[in-house]
PDB file as gemmi writes it, atoms N, CA and C in Angstrom:
CRYST1    1.000    1.000    1.000  90.00  90.00  90.00 P 1                      
ATOM      1  N   MET A   1      -6.292  -3.975  -3.926  1.00  0.00           N  
ATOM      2  CA  MET A   1      -6.071  -5.086  -4.804  1.00  0.00           C  
ATOM      3  C   MET A   1      -4.995  -4.808  -5.774  1.00  0.00           C  
ATOM      4  N   TYR A   2      -4.367  -5.862  -6.232  1.00  0.00           N  
ATOM      5  CA  TYR A   2      -3.384  -5.871  -7.242  1.00  0.00           C  
ATOM      6  C   TYR A   2      -3.539  -7.030  -8.401  1.00  0.00           C  
ATOM      7  N   VAL A   3      -3.289  -6.715  -9.435  1.00  0.00           N  
ATOM      8  CA  VAL A   3      -3.161  -7.694 -10.465  1.00  0.00           C  
ATOM      9  C   VAL A   3      -1.691  -7.785 -11.042  1.00  0.00           C  
ATOM     10  N   VAL A   4      -1.436  -8.894 -12.116  1.00  0.00           N  
ATOM     11  CA  VAL A   4      -0.398  -8.987 -12.556  1.00  0.00           C  
ATOM     12  C   VAL A   4      -0.463  -8.730 -14.187  1.00  0.00           C  
ATOM     13  N   LYS A   5       0.375  -7.947 -14.502  1.00  0.00           N  
ATOM     14  CA  LYS A   5       0.417  -7.421 -15.884  1.00  0.00           C  
ATOM     15  C   LYS A   5       1.593  -8.218 -16.759  1.00  0.00           C  
ATOM     16  N   VAL A   6       1.301  -8.843 -17.879  1.00  0.00           N  
ATOM     17  CA  VAL A   6       2.184  -9.400 -18.621  1.00  0.00           C  
ATOM     18  C   VAL A   6       1.990  -8.921 -20.067  1.00  0.00           C  
ATOM     19  N   PHE A   7       2.938  -9.348 -20.796  1.00  0.00           N  
ATOM     20  CA  PHE A   7       2.960  -8.646 -22.450  1.00  0.00           C  
ATOM     21  C   PHE A   7       1.664  -8.468 -22.882  1.00  0.00           C  
ATOM     22  N   HIS A   8       1.513  -7.036 -22.981  1.00  0.00           N  
ATOM     23  CA  HIS A   8       0.069  -6.336 -23.651  1.00  0.00           C  
ATOM     24  C   HIS A   8      -1.007  -7.058 -23.024  1.00  0.00           C  
ATOM     25  N   GLY A   9      -1.295  -7.470 -21.811  1.00  0.00           N  
ATOM     26  CA  GLY A   9      -2.336  -8.051 -21.330  1.00  0.00           C  
ATOM     27  C   GLY A   9      -2.202  -8.234 -19.630  1.00  0.00           C  
ATOM     28  N   TYR A  10      -3.105  -8.959 -19.157  1.00  0.00           N  
ATOM     29  CA  TYR A  10      -3.384  -9.228 -17.600  1.00  0.00           C  
ATOM     30  C   TYR A  10      -3.532 -10.946 -17.391  1.00  0.00           C  
ATOM     31  N   ILE A  11      -3.200 -11.318 -16.624  1.00  0.00           N  
ATOM     32  CA  ILE A  11      -3.657 -12.553 -16.087  1.00  0.00           C  
ATOM     33  C   ILE A  11      -5.201 -12.909 -15.406  1.00  0.00           C  
ATOM     34  N   SER A  12      -5.839 -13.403 -16.314  1.00  0.00           N  
ATOM     35  CA  SER A  12      -7.224 -13.782 -15.957  1.00  0.00           C  
ATOM     36  C   SER A  12      -7.335 -14.905 -14.919  1.00  0.00           C  
ATOM     37  N   LYS A  13      -8.552 -15.157 -14.289  1.00  0.00           N  
ATOM     38  CA  LYS A  13      -8.821 -16.047 -13.269  1.00  0.00           C  
ATOM     39  C   LYS A  13      -8.246 -17.415 -13.928  1.00  0.00           C  
ATOM     40  N   GLU A  14      -8.486 -17.736 -15.197  1.00  0.00           N  
ATOM     41  CA  GLU A  14      -8.288 -18.825 -15.524  1.00  0.00           C  
ATOM     42  C   GLU A  14      -6.866 -19.216 -15.801  1.00  0.00           C  
ATOM     43  N   GLY A  15      -6.154 -18.234 -15.408  1.00  0.00           N  
ATOM     44  CA  GLY A  15      -4.323 -18.216 -15.458  1.00  0.00           C  
ATOM     45  C   GLY A  15      -3.979 -17.985 -16.945  1.00  0.00           C  
ATOM     46  N   ARG A  16      -4.555 -17.532 -17.855  1.00  0.00           N  
ATOM     47  CA  ARG A  16      -4.379 -17.227 -19.187  1.00  0.00           C  
ATOM     48  C   ARG A  16      -4.067 -15.560 -19.218  1.00  0.00           C  
ATOM     49  N   ARG A  17      -3.431 -15.255 -20.405  1.00  0.00           N  
ATOM     50  CA  ARG A  17      -3.326 -13.863 -20.729  1.00  0.00           C  
ATOM     51  C   ARG A  17      -4.465 -13.263 -21.353  1.00  0.00           C  
ATOM     52  N   THR A  18      -4.890 -12.367 -20.954  1.00  0.00           N  
ATOM     53  CA  THR A  18      -6.426 -11.457 -21.413  1.00  0.00           C  
ATOM     54  C   THR A  18      -5.777 -10.314 -21.689  1.00  0.00           C  
ATOM     55  N   ARG A  19      -6.567  -9.454 -22.538  1.00  0.00           N  
ATOM     56  CA  ARG A  19      -6.647  -8.180 -22.885  1.00  0.00           C  
ATOM     57  C   ARG A  19      -7.831  -7.351 -22.257  1.00  0.00           C  
ATOM     58  N   ASP A  20      -8.676  -8.071 -21.984  1.00  0.00           N  
ATOM     59  CA  ASP A  20      -9.839  -7.710 -20.930  1.00  0.00           C  
ATOM     60  C   ASP A  20      -9.346  -7.054 -19.492  1.00  0.00           C  
ATOM     61  N   LYS A  21      -9.858  -5.773 -19.558  1.00  0.00           N  
ATOM     62  CA  LYS A  21      -9.301  -5.199 -18.224  1.00  0.00           C  
ATOM     63  C   LYS A  21     -10.341  -5.041 -16.994  1.00  0.00           C  
ATOM     64  N   THR A  22     -11.613  -6.092 -17.346  1.00  0.00           N  
ATOM     65  CA  THR A  22     -12.699  -5.799 -16.371  1.00  0.00           C  
ATOM     66  C   THR A  22     -12.178  -6.585 -15.017  1.00  0.00           C  
ATOM     67  N   PRO A  23     -12.301  -5.850 -13.837  1.00  0.00           N  
ATOM     68  CA  PRO A  23     -11.784  -6.450 -12.694  1.00  0.00           C  
ATOM     69  C   PRO A  23     -12.124  -7.687 -12.425  1.00  0.00           C  
ATOM     70  N   ARG A  24     -13.423  -8.011 -12.662  1.00  0.00           N  
ATOM     71  CA  ARG A  24     -14.132  -9.239 -12.274  1.00  0.00           C  
ATOM     72  C   ARG A  24     -13.672 -10.517 -12.785  1.00  0.00           C  
ATOM     73  N   ASN A  25     -12.850 -10.236 -13.999  1.00  0.00           N  
ATOM     74  CA  ASN A  25     -12.262 -11.319 -14.833  1.00  0.00           C  
ATOM     75  C   ASN A  25     -10.723 -11.536 -14.544  1.00  0.00           C  
ATOM     76  N   LEU A  26      -9.910 -10.729 -13.987  1.00  0.00           N  
ATOM     77  CA  LEU A  26      -9.036 -10.704 -13.627  1.00  0.00           C  
ATOM     78  C   LEU A  26      -8.353 -11.605 -12.187  1.00  0.00           C  
ATOM     79  N   LEU A  27      -7.259 -12.207 -12.410  1.00  0.00           N  
ATOM     80  CA  LEU A  27      -7.011 -12.819 -11.051  1.00  0.00           C  
ATOM     81  C   LEU A  27      -6.352 -11.737 -10.109  1.00  0.00           C  
ATOM     82  N   GLU A  28      -6.970 -11.553  -8.986  1.00  0.00           N  
ATOM     83  CA  GLU A  28      -6.666 -10.410  -7.867  1.00  0.00           C  
ATOM     84  C   GLU A  28      -5.942 -11.044  -6.755  1.00  0.00           C  
ATOM     85  N   PHE A  29      -4.924 -10.171  -6.356  1.00  0.00           N  
ATOM     86  CA  PHE A  29      -4.374 -10.583  -5.310  1.00  0.00           C  
ATOM     87  C   PHE A  29      -4.690  -9.156  -4.117  1.00  0.00           C  
ATOM     88  N   TYR A  30      -4.644  -9.533  -2.884  1.00  0.00           N  
ATOM     89  CA  TYR A  30      -5.287  -8.664  -1.769  1.00  0.00           C  
ATOM     90  C   TYR A  30      -3.976  -7.934  -1.245  1.00  0.00           C  
ATOM     91  N   THR A  31      -2.761  -8.535  -1.427  1.00  0.00           N  
ATOM     92  CA  THR A  31      -1.443  -7.871  -0.918  1.00  0.00           C  
ATOM     93  C   THR A  31      -0.389  -7.645  -2.119  1.00  0.00           C  
ATOM     94  N   LYS A  32       0.086  -6.789  -2.028  1.00  0.00           N  
ATOM     95  CA  LYS A  32       1.359  -6.523  -3.106  1.00  0.00           C  
ATOM     96  C   LYS A  32       2.543  -7.463  -3.026  1.00  0.00           C  
ATOM     97  N   LYS A  33       2.848  -7.974  -1.586  1.00  0.00           N  
ATOM     98  CA  LYS A  33       3.563  -8.948  -1.698  1.00  0.00           C  
ATOM     99  C   LYS A  33       3.331 -10.182  -2.436  1.00  0.00           C  
ATOM    100  N   ASP A  34       2.194 -10.677  -2.152  1.00  0.00           N  
ATOM    101  CA  ASP A  34       1.613 -12.005  -2.722  1.00  0.00           C  
ATOM    102  C   ASP A  34       1.685 -11.978  -4.205  1.00  0.00           C  
ATOM    103  N   SER A  35       1.292 -10.670  -4.871  1.00  0.00           N  
ATOM    104  CA  SER A  35       1.334 -10.352  -6.203  1.00  0.00           C  
ATOM    105  C   SER A  35       2.735 -10.066  -6.882  1.00  0.00           C  
ATOM    106  N   GLU A  36       3.487  -9.632  -5.989  1.00  0.00           N  
ATOM    107  CA  GLU A  36       5.002  -9.604  -6.628  1.00  0.00           C  
ATOM    108  C   GLU A  36       5.484 -11.153  -6.671  1.00  0.00           C  
ATOM    109  N   LYS A  37       5.418 -11.827  -5.881  1.00  0.00           N  
ATOM    110  CA  LYS A  37       6.040 -13.096  -5.690  1.00  0.00           C  
ATOM    111  C   LYS A  37       5.483 -13.787  -7.055  1.00  0.00           C  
ATOM    112  N   PHE A  38       4.152 -13.932  -7.161  1.00  0.00           N  
ATOM    113  CA  PHE A  38       3.543 -14.237  -8.350  1.00  0.00           C  
ATOM    114  C   PHE A  38       4.148 -14.063  -9.704  1.00  0.00           C  
ATOM    115  N   ALA A  39       4.203 -12.342  -9.803  1.00  0.00           N  
ATOM    116  CA  ALA A  39       4.848 -11.860 -10.992  1.00  0.00           C  
ATOM    117  C   ALA A  39       6.299 -12.262 -11.018  1.00  0.00           C  
ATOM    118  N   ASP A  40       7.093 -12.288 -10.127  1.00  0.00           N  
ATOM    119  CA  ASP A  40       8.429 -12.868 -10.515  1.00  0.00           C  
ATOM    120  C   ASP A  40       8.537 -14.078 -10.954  1.00  0.00           C  
ATOM    121  N   LYS A  41       7.691 -15.029 -10.658  1.00  0.00           N  
ATOM    122  CA  LYS A  41       7.748 -16.191 -11.032  1.00  0.00           C  
ATOM    123  C   LYS A  41       7.268 -16.434 -12.593  1.00  0.00           C  
ATOM    124  N   ILE A  42       6.310 -15.595 -13.338  1.00  0.00           N  
ATOM    125  CA  ILE A  42       5.903 -15.528 -14.332  1.00  0.00           C  
ATOM    126  C   ILE A  42       6.683 -14.703 -15.209  1.00  0.00           C  
ATOM    127  N   GLY A  43       7.497 -13.739 -14.711  1.00  0.00           N  
ATOM    128  CA  GLY A  43       8.016 -12.526 -15.522  1.00  0.00           C  
ATOM    129  C   GLY A  43       7.120 -11.320 -15.776  1.00  0.00           C  
ATOM    130  N   GLY A  44       6.047 -11.176 -14.926  1.00  0.00           N  
ATOM    131  CA  GLY A  44       5.333 -10.284 -15.189  1.00  0.00           C  
ATOM    132  C   GLY A  44       5.473  -8.926 -13.981  1.00  0.00           C  
ATOM    133  N   ARG A  45       4.779  -8.098 -14.033  1.00  0.00           N  
ATOM    134  CA  ARG A  45       4.826  -6.744 -13.131  1.00  0.00           C  
ATOM    135  C   ARG A  45       3.607  -6.634 -12.572  1.00  0.00           C  
ATOM    136  N   VAL A  46       3.525  -6.136 -11.275  1.00  0.00           N  
ATOM    137  CA  VAL A  46       2.331  -5.718 -10.272  1.00  0.00           C  
ATOM    138  C   VAL A  46       1.603  -4.411 -10.747  1.00  0.00           C  
ATOM    139  N   LYS A  47       0.457  -4.383 -10.817  1.00  0.00           N  
ATOM    140  CA  LYS A  47      -0.188  -2.969 -11.300  1.00  0.00           C  
ATOM    141  C   LYS A  47      -1.600  -2.908 -10.273  1.00  0.00           C  
ATOM    142  N   LYS A  48      -1.724  -1.845  -9.443  1.00  0.00           N  
ATOM    143  CA  LYS A  48      -2.579  -1.740  -8.792  1.00  0.00           C  
ATOM    144  C   LYS A  48      -4.051  -1.436  -9.462  1.00  0.00           C  
ATOM    145  N   LEU A  49      -5.288  -2.185  -8.794  1.00  0.00           N  
ATOM    146  CA  LEU A  49      -6.319  -2.293  -9.530  1.00  0.00           C  
ATOM    147  C   LEU A  49      -7.150  -0.938  -9.890  1.00  0.00           C  
ATOM    148  N   GLU A  50      -6.783  -0.034  -9.075  1.00  0.00           N  
ATOM    149  CA  GLU A  50      -7.546   1.372  -9.295  1.00  0.00           C  
ATOM    150  C   GLU A  50      -6.922   1.873 -10.557  1.00  0.00           C  
ATOM    151  N   GLU A  51      -5.448   1.871 -10.850  1.00  0.00           N  
ATOM    152  CA  GLU A  51      -5.123   2.255 -12.095  1.00  0.00           C  
ATOM    153  C   GLU A  51      -5.605   1.779 -13.420  1.00  0.00           C  
ATOM    154  N   ILE A  52      -6.282   0.367 -13.299  1.00  0.00           N  
ATOM    155  CA  ILE A  52      -6.795   0.041 -14.459  1.00  0.00           C  
ATOM    156  C   ILE A  52      -8.307   0.411 -14.579  1.00  0.00           C  
ATOM    157  N   THR A  53      -8.802   0.632 -13.547  1.00  0.00           N  
ATOM    158  CA  THR A  53     -10.204   1.019 -13.743  1.00  0.00           C  
ATOM    159  C   THR A  53     -10.714   2.397 -14.122  1.00  0.00           C  
ATOM    160  N   LYS A  54      -9.422   3.317 -13.807  1.00  0.00           N  
ATOM    161  CA  LYS A  54      -9.552   4.413 -14.245  1.00  0.00           C  
ATOM    162  C   LYS A  54      -9.335   4.832 -15.677  1.00  0.00           C  
ATOM    163  N   ALA A  55      -8.616   4.054 -16.343  1.00  0.00           N  
ATOM    164  CA  ALA A  55      -8.368   4.135 -17.754  1.00  0.00           C  
ATOM    165  C   ALA A  55      -9.696   3.822 -18.675  1.00  0.00           C  
TER     166      ALA A  55                                                      
END                                                                             
């Protein structure tokens, strides 16, 4: 699973930036290609979900 990181936060399921790292509240992508396409549109970057939950 992948999420999109933007300016000191992540994209939530509601489509807004949030600082909450809880996976159930974040917009998740199943493939890296899909997440990269979305990140390119909004100016974010892709992060793998396991990296977030370990922190």
